[in-house]
N, CA, C and O atoms as a Maestro MAE file, in Angstrom:
{
 s_m_m2io_version
 :::
 2.0.0
}

f_m_ct {
 s_m_title
 :::
 protein
 m_atom[352] {
  # First column is atom index #
  i_m_mmod_type
  r_m_x_coord
  r_m_y_coord
  r_m_z_coord
  i_m_residue_number
  s_m_chain_name
  s_m_pdb_residue_name
  s_m_pdb_atom_name
  i_m_atomic_number
  :::
  1 25 118.691 114.484 128.878 1 A "GLY " " N  " 7
  2 3 117.462 114.810 129.349 1 A "GLY " " CA " 6
  3 2 116.749 113.507 129.973 1 A "GLY " " C  " 6
  4 15 117.245 112.381 129.952 1 A "GLY " " O  " 8
  5 25 115.610 113.819 130.482 2 A "GLU " " N  " 7
  6 3 114.879 112.719 131.258 2 A "GLU " " CA " 6
  7 2 113.811 112.204 130.307 2 A "GLU " " C  " 6
  8 15 113.148 111.221 130.637 2 A "GLU " " O  " 8
  9 25 113.592 112.860 129.057 3 A "MET " " N  " 7
  10 3 112.435 112.462 128.229 3 A "MET " " CA " 6
  11 2 112.970 112.306 126.784 3 A "MET " " C  " 6
  12 15 113.995 112.889 126.429 3 A "MET " " O  " 8
  13 25 112.279 111.536 125.987 4 A "ILE " " N  " 7
  14 3 112.492 111.390 124.528 4 A "ILE " " CA " 6
  15 2 111.256 111.993 123.784 4 A "ILE " " C  " 6
  16 15 110.171 112.078 124.360 4 A "ILE " " O  " 8
  17 25 111.425 112.381 122.587 5 A "ALA " " N  " 7
  18 3 110.328 112.840 121.785 5 A "ALA " " CA " 6
  19 2 110.433 112.295 120.529 5 A "ALA " " C  " 6
  20 15 111.548 112.070 120.060 5 A "ALA " " O  " 8
  21 25 109.257 112.008 119.815 6 A "SER " " N  " 7
  22 3 109.258 111.503 118.457 6 A "SER " " CA " 6
  23 2 108.061 111.923 117.705 6 A "SER " " C  " 6
  24 15 106.952 111.944 118.239 6 A "SER " " O  " 8
  25 25 108.278 112.287 116.369 7 A "GLY " " N  " 7
  26 3 107.255 112.753 115.578 7 A "GLY " " CA " 6
  27 2 106.713 111.499 114.692 7 A "GLY " " C  " 6
  28 15 107.370 110.477 114.495 7 A "GLY " " O  " 8
  29 25 105.472 111.734 114.216 8 A "SER " " N  " 7
  30 3 104.855 110.722 113.428 8 A "SER " " CA " 6
  31 2 104.064 111.115 112.311 8 A "SER " " C  " 6
  32 15 103.770 112.303 112.176 8 A "SER " " O  " 8
  33 25 103.654 110.183 111.425 9 A "ARG " " N  " 7
  34 3 102.783 110.436 110.342 9 A "ARG " " CA " 6
  35 2 101.298 110.669 110.883 9 A "ARG " " C  " 6
  36 15 100.406 111.016 110.109 9 A "ARG " " O  " 8
  37 25 101.072 110.467 112.231 10 A "ASP " " N  " 7
  38 3 99.702 110.550 112.694 10 A "ASP " " CA " 6
  39 2 99.575 111.960 113.196 10 A "ASP " " C  " 6
  40 15 98.566 112.273 113.828 10 A "ASP " " O  " 8
  41 25 100.588 112.890 112.944 11 A "GLU " " N  " 7
  42 3 100.414 114.356 113.085 11 A "GLU " " CA " 6
  43 2 100.636 114.728 114.581 11 A "GLU " " C  " 6
  44 15 100.225 115.815 114.987 11 A "GLU " " O  " 8
  45 25 101.252 113.885 115.387 12 A "THR " " N  " 7
  46 3 101.522 114.125 116.744 12 A "THR " " CA " 6
  47 2 103.003 114.042 117.074 12 A "THR " " C  " 6
  48 15 103.797 113.516 116.295 12 A "THR " " O  " 8
  49 25 103.364 114.567 118.242 13 A "VAL " " N  " 7
  50 3 104.670 114.316 118.832 13 A "VAL " " CA " 6
  51 2 104.487 113.704 120.125 13 A "VAL " " C  " 6
  52 15 103.946 114.319 121.044 13 A "VAL " " O  " 8
  53 25 104.950 112.413 120.252 14 A "CYS " " N  " 7
  54 3 104.920 111.680 121.527 14 A "CYS " " CA " 6
  55 2 106.050 111.977 122.458 14 A "CYS " " C  " 6
  56 15 107.211 112.037 122.052 14 A "CYS " " O  " 8
  57 25 105.710 112.163 123.713 15 A "LEU " " N  " 7
  58 3 106.776 112.422 124.800 15 A "LEU " " CA " 6
  59 2 106.789 111.206 125.655 15 A "LEU " " C  " 6
  60 15 105.742 110.729 126.091 15 A "LEU " " O  " 8
  61 25 107.915 110.718 125.894 16 A "GLY " " N  " 7
  62 3 107.914 109.507 126.775 16 A "GLY " " CA " 6
  63 2 109.279 109.523 127.663 16 A "GLY " " C  " 6
  64 15 110.178 110.349 127.503 16 A "GLY " " O  " 8
  65 25 109.285 108.573 128.534 17 A "SER " " N  " 7
  66 3 110.378 108.448 129.435 17 A "SER " " CA " 6
  67 2 111.401 107.648 128.803 17 A "SER " " C  " 6
  68 15 111.098 107.013 127.792 17 A "SER " " O  " 8
  69 25 112.610 107.593 129.281 18 A "LYS " " N  " 7
  70 3 113.678 106.792 128.563 18 A "LYS " " CA " 6
  71 2 113.314 105.329 128.812 18 A "LYS " " C  " 6
  72 15 113.827 104.500 128.060 18 A "LYS " " O  " 8
  73 25 112.495 104.916 129.772 19 A "SER " " N  " 7
  74 3 112.100 103.491 129.827 19 A "SER " " CA " 6
  75 2 111.006 103.087 128.855 19 A "SER " " C  " 6
  76 15 110.584 101.931 128.818 19 A "SER " " O  " 8
  77 25 110.542 104.079 128.049 20 A "GLY " " N  " 7
  78 3 109.536 103.758 127.002 20 A "GLY " " CA " 6
  79 2 108.134 104.028 127.282 20 A "GLY " " C  " 6
  80 15 107.251 103.741 126.474 20 A "GLY " " O  " 8
  81 25 107.887 104.625 128.514 21 A "LYS " " N  " 7
  82 3 106.443 104.877 129.027 21 A "LYS " " CA " 6
  83 2 105.995 106.113 128.255 21 A "LYS " " C  " 6
  84 15 106.739 107.094 128.242 21 A "LYS " " O  " 8
  85 25 104.865 106.132 127.631 22 A "LEU " " N  " 7
  86 3 104.258 107.297 127.070 22 A "LEU " " CA " 6
  87 2 103.805 108.275 128.193 22 A "LEU " " C  " 6
  88 15 103.100 107.912 129.134 22 A "LEU " " O  " 8
  89 25 104.264 109.539 128.021 23 A "MET " " N  " 7
  90 3 103.836 110.480 129.166 23 A "MET " " CA " 6
  91 2 102.810 111.527 128.577 23 A "MET " " C  " 6
  92 15 101.811 111.880 129.203 23 A "MET " " O  " 8
  93 25 103.125 111.971 127.379 24 A "HIS " " N  " 7
  94 3 102.225 113.048 126.802 24 A "HIS " " CA " 6
  95 2 102.175 113.099 125.274 24 A "HIS " " C  " 6
  96 15 103.175 112.738 124.653 24 A "HIS " " O  " 8
  97 25 101.168 113.490 124.669 25 A "ILE " " N  " 7
  98 3 101.008 113.638 123.330 25 A "ILE " " CA " 6
  99 2 100.832 115.017 122.888 25 A "ILE " " C  " 6
  100 15 99.850 115.618 123.324 25 A "ILE " " O  " 8
  101 25 101.617 115.601 122.104 26 A "LEU " " N  " 7
  102 3 101.492 116.968 121.666 26 A "LEU " " CA " 6
  103 2 100.799 116.981 120.320 26 A "LEU " " C  " 6
  104 15 101.286 116.430 119.333 26 A "LEU " " O  " 8
  105 25 99.668 117.616 120.314 27 A "LYS " " N  " 7
  106 3 98.878 117.765 119.096 27 A "LYS " " CA " 6
  107 2 98.838 119.164 118.610 27 A "LYS " " C  " 6
  108 15 98.880 120.081 119.430 27 A "LYS " " O  " 8
  109 25 98.757 119.409 117.269 28 A "GLY " " N  " 7
  110 3 98.669 120.760 116.796 28 A "GLY " " CA " 6
  111 2 98.884 120.783 115.222 28 A "GLY " " C  " 6
  112 15 98.459 121.697 114.515 28 A "GLY " " O  " 8
  113 25 99.597 119.670 114.741 29 A "HIS " " N  " 7
  114 3 99.904 119.706 113.365 29 A "HIS " " CA " 6
  115 2 98.656 119.000 112.534 29 A "HIS " " C  " 6
  116 15 97.816 118.288 113.083 29 A "HIS " " O  " 8
  117 25 98.671 119.280 111.267 30 A "SER " " N  " 7
  118 3 97.606 118.729 110.381 30 A "SER " " CA " 6
  119 2 98.258 118.056 109.245 30 A "SER " " C  " 6
  120 15 97.710 117.927 108.150 30 A "SER " " O  " 8
  121 25 99.536 117.595 109.550 31 A "GLY " " N  " 7
  122 3 100.349 116.883 108.520 31 A "GLY " " CA " 6
  123 2 101.402 116.028 109.222 31 A "GLY " " C  " 6
  124 15 101.576 116.128 110.436 31 A "GLY " " O  " 8
  125 25 102.116 115.172 108.444 32 A "ASP " " N  " 7
  126 3 103.122 114.387 108.993 32 A "ASP " " CA " 6
  127 2 104.163 115.202 109.699 32 A "ASP " " C  " 6
  128 15 104.613 116.200 109.137 32 A "ASP " " O  " 8
  129 25 104.586 114.844 110.908 33 A "VAL " " N  " 7
  130 3 105.609 115.528 111.642 33 A "VAL " " CA " 6
  131 2 107.052 115.062 111.057 33 A "VAL " " C  " 6
  132 15 107.337 113.865 111.084 33 A "VAL " " O  " 8
  133 25 107.859 115.912 110.587 34 A "GLN " " N  " 7
  134 3 109.126 115.469 110.043 34 A "GLN " " CA " 6
  135 2 110.367 115.810 110.839 34 A "GLN " " C  " 6
  136 15 111.446 115.278 110.581 34 A "GLN " " O  " 8
  137 25 110.209 116.721 111.831 35 A "SER " " N  " 7
  138 3 111.391 117.092 112.614 35 A "SER " " CA " 6
  139 2 110.977 117.495 113.950 35 A "SER " " C  " 6
  140 15 110.040 118.279 114.104 35 A "SER " " O  " 8
  141 25 111.681 116.957 115.003 36 A "VAL " " N  " 7
  142 3 111.378 117.306 116.361 36 A "VAL " " CA " 6
  143 2 112.657 117.570 116.989 36 A "VAL " " C  " 6
  144 15 113.633 116.859 116.745 36 A "VAL " " O  " 8
  145 25 112.708 118.633 117.847 37 A "VAL " " N  " 7
  146 3 114.025 118.959 118.504 37 A "VAL " " CA " 6
  147 2 113.681 119.685 119.847 37 A "VAL " " C  " 6
  148 15 112.752 120.489 119.919 37 A "VAL " " O  " 8
  149 25 114.459 119.368 120.876 38 A "TRP " " N  " 7
  150 3 114.323 119.950 122.220 38 A "TRP " " CA " 6
  151 2 115.075 121.310 122.246 38 A "TRP " " C  " 6
  152 15 116.091 121.503 121.579 38 A "TRP " " O  " 8
  153 25 114.542 122.186 123.012 39 A "SER " " N  " 7
  154 3 115.295 123.505 123.258 39 A "SER " " CA " 6
  155 2 116.541 123.217 124.020 39 A "SER " " C  " 6
  156 15 116.644 122.136 124.599 39 A "SER " " O  " 8
  157 25 117.464 124.069 124.064 40 A "PRO " " N  " 7
  158 3 118.802 123.760 124.782 40 A "PRO " " CA " 6
  159 2 118.512 123.603 126.305 40 A "PRO " " C  " 6
  160 15 119.246 122.858 126.954 40 A "PRO " " O  " 8
  161 25 117.535 124.230 126.884 41 A "ASP " " N  " 7
  162 3 117.274 124.039 128.348 41 A "ASP " " CA " 6
  163 2 116.357 122.769 128.621 41 A "ASP " " C  " 6
  164 15 116.087 122.447 129.778 41 A "ASP " " O  " 8
  165 25 115.900 122.079 127.559 42 A "GLY " " N  " 7
  166 3 115.024 120.939 127.739 42 A "GLY " " CA " 6
  167 2 113.673 121.250 128.221 42 A "GLY " " C  " 6
  168 15 113.066 120.337 128.781 42 A "GLY " " O  " 8
  169 25 113.112 122.377 128.093 43 A "GLU " " N  " 7
  170 3 111.854 122.829 128.601 43 A "GLU " " CA " 6
  171 2 110.815 122.788 127.421 43 A "GLU " " C  " 6
  172 15 109.642 122.498 127.657 43 A "GLU " " O  " 8
  173 25 111.275 123.097 126.071 44 A "MET " " N  " 7
  174 3 110.392 123.241 124.942 44 A "MET " " CA " 6
  175 2 110.617 122.278 123.946 44 A "MET " " C  " 6
  176 15 111.698 121.690 123.969 44 A "MET " " O  " 8
  177 25 109.776 122.001 123.054 45 A "ILE " " N  " 7
  178 3 109.966 121.152 121.797 45 A "ILE " " CA " 6
  179 2 109.460 121.994 120.691 45 A "ILE " " C  " 6
  180 15 108.401 122.616 120.779 45 A "ILE " " O  " 8
  181 25 110.248 122.009 119.618 46 A "ALA " " N  " 7
  182 3 109.781 122.468 118.309 46 A "ALA " " CA " 6
  183 2 109.733 121.306 117.349 46 A "ALA " " C  " 6
  184 15 110.605 120.443 117.253 46 A "ALA " " O  " 8
  185 25 108.558 121.382 116.610 47 A "SER " " N  " 7
  186 3 108.337 120.360 115.603 47 A "SER " " CA " 6
  187 2 107.902 120.966 114.263 47 A "SER " " C  " 6
  188 15 107.112 121.908 114.210 47 A "SER " " O  " 8
  189 25 108.469 120.367 113.140 48 A "GLY " " N  " 7
  190 3 108.184 120.851 111.843 48 A "GLY " " CA " 6
  191 2 107.351 119.794 111.147 48 A "GLY " " C  " 6
  192 15 107.490 118.605 111.434 48 A "GLY " " O  " 8
  193 25 106.512 120.200 110.264 49 A "SER " " N  " 7
  194 3 105.570 119.280 109.584 49 A "SER " " CA " 6
  195 2 105.296 119.674 108.132 49 A "SER " " C  " 6
  196 15 105.584 120.762 107.632 49 A "SER " " O  " 8
  197 25 104.686 118.620 107.506 50 A "ARG " " N  " 7
  198 3 104.236 118.757 106.112 50 A "ARG " " CA " 6
  199 2 103.112 119.746 105.940 50 A "ARG " " C  " 6
  200 15 102.731 120.132 104.834 50 A "ARG " " O  " 8
  201 25 102.557 120.168 107.185 51 A "ASP " " N  " 7
  202 3 101.481 121.136 107.121 51 A "ASP " " CA " 6
  203 2 101.960 122.578 106.925 51 A "ASP " " C  " 6
  204 15 101.164 123.517 106.919 51 A "ASP " " O  " 8
  205 25 103.347 122.738 106.758 52 A "GLU " " N  " 7
  206 3 103.982 124.015 106.537 52 A "GLU " " CA " 6
  207 2 104.074 124.868 107.885 52 A "GLU " " C  " 6
  208 15 104.303 126.075 107.796 52 A "GLU " " O  " 8
  209 25 103.918 124.325 109.008 53 A "THR " " N  " 7
  210 3 104.089 124.953 110.254 53 A "THR " " CA " 6
  211 2 105.212 124.447 111.166 53 A "THR " " C  " 6
  212 15 105.756 123.364 110.950 53 A "THR " " O  " 8
  213 25 105.543 125.219 112.156 54 A "VAL " " N  " 7
  214 3 106.354 124.774 113.261 54 A "VAL " " CA " 6
  215 2 105.500 124.897 114.489 54 A "VAL " " C  " 6
  216 15 104.966 125.979 114.732 54 A "VAL " " O  " 8
  217 25 105.331 123.850 115.291 55 A "CYS " " N  " 7
  218 3 104.733 123.908 116.564 55 A "CYS " " CA " 6
  219 2 105.610 123.964 117.687 55 A "CYS " " C  " 6
  220 15 106.595 123.227 117.655 55 A "CYS " " O  " 8
  221 25 105.405 124.812 118.817 56 A "LEU " " N  " 7
  222 3 106.152 124.928 119.934 56 A "LEU " " CA " 6
  223 2 105.355 124.385 121.032 56 A "LEU " " C  " 6
  224 15 104.215 124.805 121.226 56 A "LEU " " O  " 8
  225 25 105.923 123.406 121.821 57 A "GLY " " N  " 7
  226 3 105.223 122.891 122.913 57 A "GLY " " CA " 6
  227 2 106.093 122.723 124.124 57 A "GLY " " C  " 6
  228 15 107.321 122.763 124.050 57 A "GLY " " O  " 8
  229 25 105.399 122.526 125.296 58 A "SER " " N  " 7
  230 3 106.120 122.332 126.548 58 A "SER " " CA " 6
  231 2 106.381 120.838 126.761 58 A "SER " " C  " 6
  232 15 105.739 120.008 126.116 58 A "SER " " O  " 8
  233 25 107.212 120.518 127.560 59 A "LYS " " N  " 7
  234 3 107.602 119.146 127.876 59 A "LYS " " CA " 6
  235 2 106.394 118.360 128.662 59 A "LYS " " C  " 6
  236 15 106.385 117.143 128.848 59 A "LYS " " O  " 8
  237 25 105.454 119.206 129.057 60 A "SER " " N  " 7
  238 3 104.201 118.578 129.672 60 A "SER " " CA " 6
  239 2 103.104 118.306 128.554 60 A "SER " " C  " 6
  240 15 101.979 117.880 128.814 60 A "SER " " O  " 8
  241 25 103.555 118.595 127.314 61 A "GLY " " N  " 7
  242 3 102.634 118.300 126.222 61 A "GLY " " CA " 6
  243 2 101.637 119.361 125.765 61 A "GLY " " C  " 6
  244 15 100.763 119.117 124.934 61 A "GLY " " O  " 8
  245 25 101.811 120.574 126.356 62 A "LYS " " N  " 7
  246 3 100.887 121.736 126.095 62 A "LYS " " CA " 6
  247 2 101.338 122.442 124.869 62 A "LYS " " C  " 6
  248 15 102.500 122.842 124.802 62 A "LYS " " O  " 8
  249 25 100.460 122.632 123.847 63 A "LEU " " N  " 7
  250 3 100.802 123.375 122.690 63 A "LEU " " CA " 6
  251 2 100.936 124.895 123.059 63 A "LEU " " C  " 6
  252 15 100.009 125.464 123.635 63 A "LEU " " O  " 8
  253 25 102.073 125.537 122.729 64 A "MET " " N  " 7
  254 3 102.228 126.894 123.192 64 A "MET " " CA " 6
  255 2 102.063 127.893 121.981 64 A "MET " " C  " 6
  256 15 101.463 128.957 122.133 64 A "MET " " O  " 8
  257 25 102.598 127.529 120.814 65 A "HIS " " N  " 7
  258 3 102.464 128.465 119.654 65 A "HIS " " CA " 6
  259 2 102.452 127.521 118.374 65 A "HIS " " C  " 6
  260 15 103.036 126.438 118.349 65 A "HIS " " O  " 8
  261 25 101.747 128.032 117.349 66 A "ILE " " N  " 7
  262 3 101.921 127.530 115.930 66 A "ILE " " CA " 6
  263 2 102.450 128.691 115.083 66 A "ILE " " C  " 6
  264 15 101.849 129.758 114.966 66 A "ILE " " O  " 8
  265 25 103.624 128.402 114.500 67 A "LEU " " N  " 7
  266 3 104.343 129.359 113.689 67 A "LEU " " CA " 6
  267 2 104.088 129.051 112.261 67 A "LEU " " C  " 6
  268 15 104.305 127.916 111.836 67 A "LEU " " O  " 8
  269 25 103.628 130.024 111.473 68 A "LYS " " N  " 7
  270 3 103.187 129.911 110.104 68 A "LYS " " CA " 6
  271 2 104.097 130.820 109.268 68 A "LYS " " C  " 6
  272 15 104.689 131.770 109.778 68 A "LYS " " O  " 8
  273 25 104.189 130.508 107.998 69 A "GLY " " N  " 7
  274 3 104.940 131.357 107.067 69 A "GLY " " CA " 6
  275 2 105.651 130.521 106.028 69 A "GLY " " C  " 6
  276 15 106.065 131.079 105.011 69 A "GLY " " O  " 8
  277 25 105.813 129.305 106.197 70 A "HIS " " N  " 7
  278 3 106.350 128.452 105.007 70 A "HIS " " CA " 6
  279 2 105.361 128.214 103.878 70 A "HIS " " C  " 6
  280 15 104.148 128.195 104.088 70 A "HIS " " O  " 8
  281 25 105.858 128.046 102.772 71 A "SER " " N  " 7
  282 3 104.967 127.626 101.672 71 A "SER " " CA " 6
  283 2 105.315 126.249 101.134 71 A "SER " " C  " 6
  284 15 105.116 125.966 99.952 71 A "SER " " O  " 8
  285 25 105.828 125.405 101.994 72 A "GLY " " N  " 7
  286 3 106.131 124.100 101.786 72 A "GLY " " CA " 6
  287 2 106.449 123.254 102.972 72 A "GLY " " C  " 6
  288 15 106.443 123.810 104.071 72 A "GLY " " O  " 8
  289 25 106.720 122.007 102.896 73 A "ASP " " N  " 7
  290 3 106.997 121.114 104.096 73 A "ASP " " CA " 6
  291 2 108.142 121.809 104.840 73 A "ASP " " C  " 6
  292 15 109.064 122.394 104.272 73 A "ASP " " O  " 8
  293 25 107.993 121.687 106.187 74 A "VAL " " N  " 7
  294 3 109.040 121.966 107.130 74 A "VAL " " CA " 6
  295 2 109.761 120.722 107.413 74 A "VAL " " C  " 6
  296 15 109.252 119.833 108.096 74 A "VAL " " O  " 8
  297 25 111.003 120.633 106.875 75 A "GLN " " N  " 7
  298 3 111.724 119.325 106.978 75 A "GLN " " CA " 6
  299 2 112.798 119.295 108.147 75 A "GLN " " C  " 6
  300 15 113.278 118.237 108.553 75 A "GLN " " O  " 8
  301 25 113.123 120.494 108.635 76 A "SER " " N  " 7
  302 3 114.057 120.532 109.690 76 A "SER " " CA " 6
  303 2 113.825 121.708 110.539 76 A "SER " " C  " 6
  304 15 113.405 122.764 110.065 76 A "SER " " O  " 8
  305 25 114.087 121.548 111.765 77 A "VAL " " N  " 7
  306 3 113.947 122.631 112.826 77 A "VAL " " CA " 6
  307 2 115.105 122.604 113.791 77 A "VAL " " C  " 6
  308 15 115.494 121.539 114.271 77 A "VAL " " O  " 8
  309 25 115.708 123.862 114.105 78 A "VAL " " N  " 7
  310 3 116.876 123.803 115.047 78 A "VAL " " CA " 6
  311 2 116.699 125.030 115.893 78 A "VAL " " C  " 6
  312 15 116.188 126.050 115.431 78 A "VAL " " O  " 8
  313 25 117.123 124.932 117.132 79 A "TRP " " N  " 7
  314 3 117.221 125.987 118.085 79 A "TRP " " CA " 6
  315 2 118.440 126.689 117.995 79 A "TRP " " C  " 6
  316 15 119.423 126.066 117.593 79 A "TRP " " O  " 8
  317 25 118.553 127.953 118.318 80 A "SER " " N  " 7
  318 3 119.779 128.665 118.516 80 A "SER " " CA " 6
  319 2 120.458 128.178 119.724 80 A "SER " " C  " 6
  320 15 119.711 127.724 120.590 80 A "SER " " O  " 8
  321 25 121.767 128.179 119.970 81 A "PRO " " N  " 7
  322 3 122.397 127.713 121.212 81 A "PRO " " CA " 6
  323 2 121.786 128.388 122.481 81 A "PRO " " C  " 6
  324 15 121.640 127.761 123.530 81 A "PRO " " O  " 8
  325 25 121.451 129.642 122.338 82 A "ASP " " N  " 7
  326 3 120.921 130.265 123.561 82 A "ASP " " CA " 6
  327 2 119.348 130.097 123.730 82 A "ASP " " C  " 6
  328 15 118.765 130.605 124.687 82 A "ASP " " O  " 8
  329 25 118.726 129.399 122.807 83 A "GLY " " N  " 7
  330 3 117.281 129.034 122.922 83 A "GLY " " CA " 6
  331 2 116.471 130.168 122.635 83 A "GLY " " C  " 6
  332 15 115.284 130.054 122.937 83 A "GLY " " O  " 8
  333 25 116.876 131.325 122.077 84 A "GLU " " N  " 7
  334 3 116.046 132.420 121.826 84 A "GLU " " CA " 6
  335 2 115.433 132.444 120.444 84 A "GLU " " C  " 6
  336 15 114.435 133.136 120.244 84 A "GLU " " O  " 8
  337 25 115.981 131.722 119.479 85 A "MET " " N  " 7
  338 3 115.549 131.667 118.134 85 A "MET " " CA " 6
  339 2 115.433 130.272 117.668 85 A "MET " " C  " 6
  340 15 116.125 129.371 118.142 85 A "MET " " O  " 8
  341 25 114.481 130.080 116.658 86 A "ILE " " N  " 7
  342 3 114.394 128.891 115.929 86 A "ILE " " CA " 6
  343 2 114.598 129.139 114.371 86 A "ILE " " C  " 6
  344 15 114.164 130.141 113.802 86 A "ILE " " O  " 8
  345 25 115.248 128.204 113.792 87 A "ALA " " N  " 7
  346 3 115.494 128.227 112.267 87 A "ALA " " CA " 6
  347 2 114.828 127.034 111.761 87 A "ALA " " C  " 6
  348 15 115.045 125.944 112.290 87 A "ALA " " O  " 8
  349 25 113.978 127.169 110.704 88 A "SER " " N  " 7
  350 3 113.276 126.080 109.998 88 A "SER " " CA " 6
  351 2 113.316 126.185 108.503 88 A "SER " " C  " 6
  352 15 112.763 125.332 107.809 88 A "SER " " O  " 8
  :::
 }
 m_bond[351] {
  # First column is bond index #
  i_m_from
  i_m_to
  i_m_order
  :::
  1 1 2 1
  2 2 3 1
  3 3 4 2
  4 3 5 1
  5 5 6 1
  6 6 7 1
  7 7 8 2
  8 7 9 1
  9 9 10 1
  10 10 11 1
  11 11 12 2
  12 11 13 1
  13 13 14 1
  14 14 15 1
  15 15 16 2
  16 15 17 1
  17 17 18 1
  18 18 19 1
  19 19 20 2
  20 19 21 1
  21 21 22 1
  22 22 23 1
  23 23 24 2
  24 23 25 1
  25 25 26 1
  26 26 27 1
  27 27 28 2
  28 27 29 1
  29 29 30 1
  30 30 31 1
  31 31 32 2
  32 31 33 1
  33 33 34 1
  34 34 35 1
  35 35 36 2
  36 35 37 1
  37 37 38 1
  38 38 39 1
  39 39 40 2
  40 39 41 1
  41 41 42 1
  42 42 43 1
  43 43 44 2
  44 43 45 1
  45 45 46 1
  46 46 47 1
  47 47 48 2
  48 47 49 1
  49 49 50 1
  50 50 51 1
  51 51 52 2
  52 51 53 1
  53 53 54 1
  54 54 55 1
  55 55 56 2
  56 55 57 1
  57 57 58 1
  58 58 59 1
  59 59 60 2
  60 59 61 1
  61 61 62 1
  62 62 63 1
  63 63 64 2
  64 63 65 1
  65 65 66 1
  66 66 67 1
  67 67 68 2
  68 67 69 1
  69 69 70 1
  70 70 71 1
  71 71 72 2
  72 71 73 1
  73 73 74 1
  74 74 75 1
  75 75 76 2
  76 75 77 1
  77 77 78 1
  78 78 79 1
  79 79 80 2
  80 79 81 1
  81 81 82 1
  82 82 83 1
  83 83 84 2
  84 83 85 1
  85 85 86 1
  86 86 87 1
  87 87 88 2
  88 87 89 1
  89 89 90 1
  90 90 91 1
  91 91 92 2
  92 91 93 1
  93 93 94 1
  94 94 95 1
  95 95 96 2
  96 95 97 1
  97 97 98 1
  98 98 99 1
  99 99 100 2
  100 99 101 1
  101 101 102 1
  102 102 103 1
  103 103 104 2
  104 103 105 1
  105 105 106 1
  106 106 107 1
  107 107 108 2
  108 107 109 1
  109 109 110 1
  110 110 111 1
  111 111 112 2
  112 111 113 1
  113 113 114 1
  114 114 115 1
  115 115 116 2
  116 115 117 1
  117 117 118 1
  118 118 119 1
  119 119 120 2
  120 119 121 1
  121 121 122 1
  122 122 123 1
  123 123 124 2
  124 123 125 1
  125 125 126 1
  126 126 127 1
  127 127 128 2
  128 127 129 1
  129 129 130 1
  130 130 131 1
  131 131 132 2
  132 131 133 1
  133 133 134 1
  134 134 135 1
  135 135 136 2
  136 135 137 1
  137 137 138 1
  138 138 139 1
  139 139 140 2
  140 139 141 1
  141 141 142 1
  142 142 143 1
  143 143 144 2
  144 143 145 1
  145 145 146 1
  146 146 147 1
  147 147 148 2
  148 147 149 1
  149 149 150 1
  150 150 151 1
  151 151 152 2
  152 151 153 1
  153 153 154 1
  154 154 155 1
  155 155 156 2
  156 155 157 1
  157 157 158 1
  158 158 159 1
  159 159 160 2
  160 159 161 1
  161 161 162 1
  162 162 163 1
  163 163 164 2
  164 163 165 1
  165 165 166 1
  166 166 167 1
  167 167 168 2
  168 167 169 1
  169 169 170 1
  170 170 171 1
  171 171 172 2
  172 171 173 1
  173 173 174 1
  174 174 175 1
  175 175 176 2
  176 175 177 1
  177 177 178 1
  178 178 179 1
  179 179 180 2
  180 179 181 1
  181 181 182 1
  182 182 183 1
  183 183 184 2
  184 183 185 1
  185 185 186 1
  186 186 187 1
  187 187 188 2
  188 187 189 1
  189 189 190 1
  190 190 191 1
  191 191 192 2
  192 191 193 1
  193 193 194 1
  194 194 195 1
  195 195 196 2
  196 195 197 1
  197 197 198 1
  198 198 199 1
  199 199 200 2
  200 199 201 1
  201 201 202 1
  202 202 203 1
  203 203 204 2
  204 203 205 1
  205 205 206 1
  206 206 207 1
  207 207 208 2
  208 207 209 1
  209 209 210 1
  210 210 211 1
  211 211 212 2
  212 211 213 1
  213 213 214 1
  214 214 215 1
  215 215 216 2
  216 215 217 1
  217 217 218 1
  218 218 219 1
  219 219 220 2
  220 219 221 1
  221 221 222 1
  222 222 223 1
  223 223 224 2
  224 223 225 1
  225 225 226 1
  226 226 227 1
  227 227 228 2
  228 227 229 1
  229 229 230 1
  230 230 231 1
  231 231 232 2
  232 231 233 1
  233 233 234 1
  234 234 235 1
  235 235 236 2
  236 235 237 1
  237 237 238 1
  238 238 239 1
  239 239 240 2
  240 239 241 1
  241 241 242 1
  242 242 243 1
  243 243 244 2
  244 243 245 1
  245 245 246 1
  246 246 247 1
  247 247 248 2
  248 247 249 1
  249 249 250 1
  250 250 251 1
  251 251 252 2
  252 251 253 1
  253 253 254 1
  254 254 255 1
  255 255 256 2
  256 255 257 1
  257 257 258 1
  258 258 259 1
  259 259 260 2
  260 259 261 1
  261 261 262 1
  262 262 263 1
  263 263 264 2
  264 263 265 1
  265 265 266 1
  266 266 267 1
  267 267 268 2
  268 267 269 1
  269 269 270 1
  270 270 271 1
  271 271 272 2
  272 271 273 1
  273 273 274 1
  274 274 275 1
  275 275 276 2
  276 275 277 1
  277 277 278 1
  278 278 279 1
  279 279 280 2
  280 279 281 1
  281 281 282 1
  282 282 283 1
  283 283 284 2
  284 283 285 1
  285 285 286 1
  286 286 287 1
  287 287 288 2
  288 287 289 1
  289 289 290 1
  290 290 291 1
  291 291 292 2
  292 291 293 1
  293 293 294 1
  294 294 295 1
  295 295 296 2
  296 295 297 1
  297 297 298 1
  298 298 299 1
  299 299 300 2
  300 299 301 1
  301 301 302 1
  302 302 303 1
  303 303 304 2
  304 303 305 1
  305 305 306 1
  306 306 307 1
  307 307 308 2
  308 307 309 1
  309 309 310 1
  310 310 311 1
  311 311 312 2
  312 311 313 1
  313 313 314 1
  314 314 315 1
  315 315 316 2
  316 315 317 1
  317 317 318 1
  318 318 319 1
  319 319 320 2
  320 319 321 1
  321 321 322 1
  322 322 323 1
  323 323 324 2
  324 323 325 1
  325 325 326 1
  326 326 327 1
  327 327 328 2
  328 327 329 1
  329 329 330 1
  330 330 331 1
  331 331 332 2
  332 331 333 1
  333 333 334 1
  334 334 335 1
  335 335 336 2
  336 335 337 1
  337 337 338 1
  338 338 339 1
  339 339 340 2
  340 339 341 1
  341 341 342 1
  342 342 343 1
  343 343 344 2
  344 343 345 1
  345 345 346 1
  346 346 347 1
  347 347 348 2
  348 347 349 1
  349 349 350 1
  350 350 351 1
  351 351 352 2
  :::
 }
}
């Protein structure tokens, strides 16, 4: 991919270029971000947090959805190979 993504204790996901330039900040969590993963096509990001949610965002930094349903920290998120489902 052309971009890297990192999650942080500041409740954000930072998107940057391989050269290290910050390009976008994805906001939507209210707890530490513990897991960040790109979709197989590289167009979406899923992030899991201590706020018990999974956020879905675009590579342009736009929050698309907040998925709720956990009753504890979301420690890991993974996309299915076809990009149609997320497991957390």
